N, C-alpha and C positions, 0 to 999 in steps of 0.2 A: 566516920559513920554514914550511911547512906541517907539520904531521904526520900519515900518514894510517895506517888500518887497515885490510886486507881482509879479507873472509870471503866462502867458499863456500857455494853447496848446491847438487845435484842427485841426480834423482831420477827412475830410470825408468820414472816413473809406472805406467801399466797395462798398458807395451807391454814385450816378450819382454825387449828390451835398449834400451840408451840410446845415441843418435844426438847428443846434446848436447855438447859441449866447451866447455871454459873454460880458460884461462890468465892470466897477468902476469909481468911482470919491471919493475926498477927499476934505475935508476941512482942518484945523487946528487942528479938535477935532477927526474928523469920518472919518472911511473908510467903504464907501457903495459894497460891490458888487453882484452882480446878473448875473445867469447863464440861462440857460432856454434852452430846448429840443423840438420844433415844432415839431407838426402832420397837416396833411390836406391833401397832399398830391398836388402834380403840381405848386409846388412854395408855398401854404398855407403857409407849416410848419415853410419854414424861414421867413416870413413876421410875422407870429406867437408872435416866438420867438425875432426876433428883436423890435415887439414894445415891448413886455414884459420887456427887456432886458431898452430899451429907457424910456418907462411910470415908470420902477420902480426908475432910477438912478433921473429920472426926480421929481417926487414926493419926493423922501427922498433927493436930494440937495434944494429943495426949503423949507421943509420943516421936519428935522431931527426928527425921533422919537426916544422916551425912553427907548421901551421894547418892548419884543416879539409879546405881544397882540395889539401893535399901526402898527407896522409893517405888521402884519399879517392883518387890515384891511385898509393898503395901499396895499397890494396883493388883495385884493377883491377889490377896486377902479380902479387898473390896468386890473382886467378881465372884470367891467364894459366898460372900455375905449378898451379891444380889441373886445367884442361884438359890441361894437358902428364901428369900421372898419368894420365887415365882407359886405357886398357884395353880394348879391344874382347873379347867374351866372358865376362868377369869381374864382380863386383859394383863394379866401376869402371867402368862402360863408360856410366852413364848419373846418377855423382853430382851431384848439389849441395848446396847450403847457405847458410844465411844469413849473416851477420854483423855484428857491432856492434864497436866499438875505440872506447875512451877512453883520450884520453893528458892527464895532469896536471903540471904543471910546478910543483913547489912551490915555486921560487925567487922566481918573479914572480907566482903564481899565477892562471895560464891553465889554460884547457881545451880542449881541441878532439876533435871523434870523425869518424868516416866509418860508414856501415853501408848495407848491400844487403839488400833483404826487411823481415821483420816482427821479429826480433829488437830489442828495443829498449832506450834510455840514456833515464832520467828522471835528473833533477838536481832536489834538493828543500832548499829552504833555509825554514829556520823552521818545518821540520814540514809545509810545504805545497810539491806540486809548481811546481816552478819553469820546467823545460822539459822537453821530451822529444821525441824522432827521432818524424819521420811514418812509416809502414809504408810499403812498396813492393806495394799490394795492392788488391785490388780494394773491398773495403768504407773503404778510407781514402778509395781516391779516390771513393767514394758518400757517406761523410763530407764530404770536401773540396768536393763538388760541393752537401750542401746535403739531399742526399738519405734519408741516415741521421744519427743521432745516435751521440756516440761511446756514450755505452752501448748502444745498439742494433749497434753493428759485434759489442761480446762475442759473444754469440748468433747473430749470423747463419751461414745453415748455407754461406757461401760464404768465412768469414774465415780460410780456409788458402787460398785462392786466390791466389798470389804473382803479380808482376807485374816481380819482379829476384830475383835469387838468384845467389850465384857459381857458377858452370857452364854460364850461356848463354855464346854467342857474343861477343867484346869490344863490338858496334857493338848489342849487344840490352842489354847490361847498364847498371843504372840505379845509380849508387851517388851520395848523397847526404854531403856533408860540412858541419860546423858548425863552427863558434866561440862559444866565450858569450859575451853579451853586454857583459859586464861580469868582475871576478875573482874567482877562487873564494875566500871567505870563511869562515872556522874558521866549524865545526858544519855547513856544507853536506854534503850528501850524496849518493851518485851509489848507481844501479843499472842493471848490465845486466843483462836477462831474457829468454827465449823466451817464444814466445808460450803453451807449456804453462803456465806461470804469470801472464801480464796479462790472459789471456782469462779466469779466474776473479776478478781482482780489481782493480775500479775506483780511481779514484784517491783515493778516500773511504777504502778496505781499506788502501793505501800508508799514508793519513799517518796514521789510524786506529793501526795497528798499530808505525809509528815511536815514535805519541808513547807508547807504553804501554814501550818497549824501552830500556833503557841500555846495551847492548852491539850492536854490529853482529852477532854468533851467536843472540843474544836476537831480534831483529828477522826474521833468516832462519826462527828455529825458530817465529816468530809468524806468517810470512806460511806456510810448509809446514804446518801447522794448519789454517790457509784452505782452502788448497788440498785440502786431506784433506775436509775438510767438506763441500767444493763439488762433492767428484767422490764421493764414500762412495757411488753408484747408477753410477758411469760406470765400469764393468771397465775397457777401454780408452782411458782419458785417457790422454793425450801426457803424454812424457817433462818435465820440467819442472827449468828451472835458472836459478841469478841468481847475479853474484857484485857486492859491495856496497863501498863506499868510504866511511868515514866519515873528516871533517877534524877537524884543530882545533887549536890555536895550538902550536907546537915547544916 
């Protein structure tokens, strides 16, 4: 059995309100974590992100998935639910949200995930980034094509231009599911985060701050300090949210 510790960080940054949302649920066997970054304006974004988190947690808790493909299907069903909550002439009329969901089975030590948009999942082992999700965005497509480097995408003027997010028509929505290449090991660390955090923190910052942190909360505090330092002259920088999971032997 694995023991898991979860910690959360969410800050409105330089914005008037926070459109990010996150949550988690666990049973005797599973931990399900969901994080979302809403958009839509005039309050629609925060409604969308909360709906996405609530719907995914509800779906998983009632019918746990066994792999990334099944979790991706649950995310598609969550998109259907979000579309059904739109109300013309209100803040809900054009709401969208990114979403990333992680499931850890602490009986068989497996992990699987699904995402839409540019909110990310990082999996770190031995203090180094082992895997991360690939954004559904213009700049990620340019990186994949060899036009940009990973470092360049963080400062690209179109880094927020998404190719997929919840709120699109089902035939336009791109959802990616994934499964760990091997079992989760004691000492592994997972982080779900919005672009308001990762756009300022490259892998080397994540690894350096993790090395100096003795607890999940200490790591989140260090990440928040890094974002604050990077945005001290950016009055309107985005909300940022992170949910971290640290594993150890039970």
